[in-house]
N, C-alpha and C positions, 0 to 999 in steps of 0.2 A: 261147814262153818265150825261145828263143834270139834272136828278133827284138829284143825290148826290152832284153835283156842287151847286145847289140851297140850299140844306140842309146845306152843309158845310159853305157857306157864311153866312147863318142865324146864325149858331153856332159861327162863328168867329166875327161877327160884331154886334150882338144883344145879349141881355140877353136871355138865353135859358129857355125853359119850362121844367118842371120836367117830367120824364117818367110817363105816366099814370099808375094808380094802376092796371089796368086790363091787362097791358102788362107783359108777363111772361119773365123774364130774367133767362137763364139757369145758375144756380150757379156752375154747374160742368164744365162749359165751359173752354176751354184752355185760360190761361192768364186772370184771373178774373178782370173784370172791373165793379166797382160800385162806386157811388159818395161817397167820404170819404176814399176810398182805398189810401194807401200811402206807398211808398217804399223809404228808405233813405240808401245812400251808402257812404262809405269811399273811397276817391280817393287817391291812393298812387303812388309815382314816384320812379323809381329805383335809382335816384340820390339824393333822400331826405329820411332821416331815418324815419321821422314821416309822418302821413297822411297830405296831403297838402290842402285838401278841402273836402266838403261834397256835394253830389248831391241828389236832391229830385225829385221824380215823384209823383204827387198827382192828383187824379181824382176830378176835380173841379165841373163839371156839366154834365148833360146829357139831351137828348131830344129824343122823338120818333115821327115819322110821319108815318101815314098809307097811303099807296099808293097801289091801286088795291088789297085791302084786305091783304096786307103784311105790317108788322111793321118793320120799319128801326130804329135801335137804335144806337145813336152816343154818344161818350164821349169826353169831352175836358180834356186833361191831361196836367197839368202844369209841365214843366221840367226846372230846374234851379240849378245852383251851388250857394252855400252859399256865395262864394266870388264874384259872378257876377250875382246878381239878376236883374240888369238892362236889360240884354238880356234874359229875360224869354221866353221860347218857350211855345206856346199853341198848343199842338198836338191834332189832331182829329183822334181818334181810334174807332174801332168797330170790329165786327166779321161777317164773311160770313156764309152761310148755312152749311159749313163744319167745322166751329169752328175755322178757321184760324184767326190770328190777322191781321186786315187790317189797313193800313195808308190811311186816306182820305185827309189829308192836314195839314197845320200848319200856325201859325202866330207868327212873332217875331217883336216886336215894331210895326211899321206901315206897315211892309211888310207881305204879305200873299200869299199862294199858295194853289190851289186845285189840288191834284194829288193822284189817288187811286192805291194802289198796295199791295200785300201780304207781310207783314213784317216777320212774323214767321208762318210756317205751323205747324198744329197740328199733323196730321197723316203722319209721314214721315219715310223713311228708309234711311240708310246711302247711300250717293251718290246722293240723290235727289237735283236738282238744279232748281231754279225758278227766274224769273225777279222781281226786287225790285228797285224802284226809290229812290235814295239817295237824301235827301234834304240838301242843302247847303245854308248857310247864311253869308253874309258880308254886312257892312254898305253901301258900294258903289253899289253893284249889287242887294241887297235885297235877296229874296228867289228864289232858282231855283232847279230843279230836274235833276239829271243825272242818266241815265240807269245803273243799277247795277245788280249783281246776288248774291243770298244767297245759300249756300250749307249746307246740313245736313252732318256733318262729324263724329258724334258719338252719340249713344243713351245710356241712363242709366249711364251717367257720374256723379260720386259722387263728390259734391263740398261742402266744409266746409267753412263757414264764421262765423263771430261773432254772426250772427243771427241763426245759427244752421247748420244741415246737410241736403243737398237737392239732389234729383235725377234729373238730368238735361239732356236736349237735347243740344248738342253743335252745334252751327251754325257758319259758316265761311263767313265773309263779303268779297266777291270776287271783291271789287271795284278796277278797273284797275289802277286808279290813285295811290292807295296804293301799289299795287303789283309792279309798276314800280320803286318804291324806296325801295323795300324789306320790306314793312310794312304789317303786317297781323293783322286782328282784329277778335276776337272770342267772341261770345255771348253765355252764358249759361242760359237756361231758364227751370225752373221747371214748368211744365204745370199747377200745382195747385196753384202756388204762383206768378210766373212772372219772370222777369229778376233777376238772382242771381249774376252773375258776368260778367264783360266785361274785356277782356285782350288785350292789344296792344303789339305786338311783333315787334321789329325793329332790323334788321340785326341778326335775330335768337335769340335775347334775350328780356326778358320782359322789356318793357319801362315804362308802367304804367298799373294800374288795378283799377277797380271800383267794390267794393264788398259790398253786402247787409249787413247792420249793424242792421237794424230793419225794421219791416213792420207791417201794419195793414190792413187786407182785410176782406171782407164779402163773 
């Protein structure tokens, strides 16, 4: 626990070193992360005819640290809306030995948090549920984590966006705060590409969606 806390704080508060050339990154890994990878999304709202904004995820930097002959590789992923770049998130992501996508922490403005949990599981079956800590930010309280659950609800889901056709795993965000107001959130992830679509359903109807419009990955 203390190991990754130290690493994440280094990532968030200092300029990161580049991953050493002799560190092997598995290019076939679930949800590919390499510096320069970028995903852009259109955000639509049911009450507005045209797309209301654009969201970008961009892998900005990486670092590796060897501890007890094991290489730990971390990536800082910038996340922001074109209409609100002042509140840019710096997410710290990586993979565990099973290839799952891990969340290690985040920074927004002057607020930061270190909190490790599995965001998306790689090898799943329908009905699998696991704990995931949902990160929440506001100017008054800063960043905090709330215990959450993610469930795999469907495999091999075909999703079409302006970026193409993708075969996705469908994840359900079982955040209790959302369920109390009849709000459901679904994430569609293509293992070879990353997040393809996010759908927010309110009172049984689609409220808004974020769909992949273009991407560049290695």
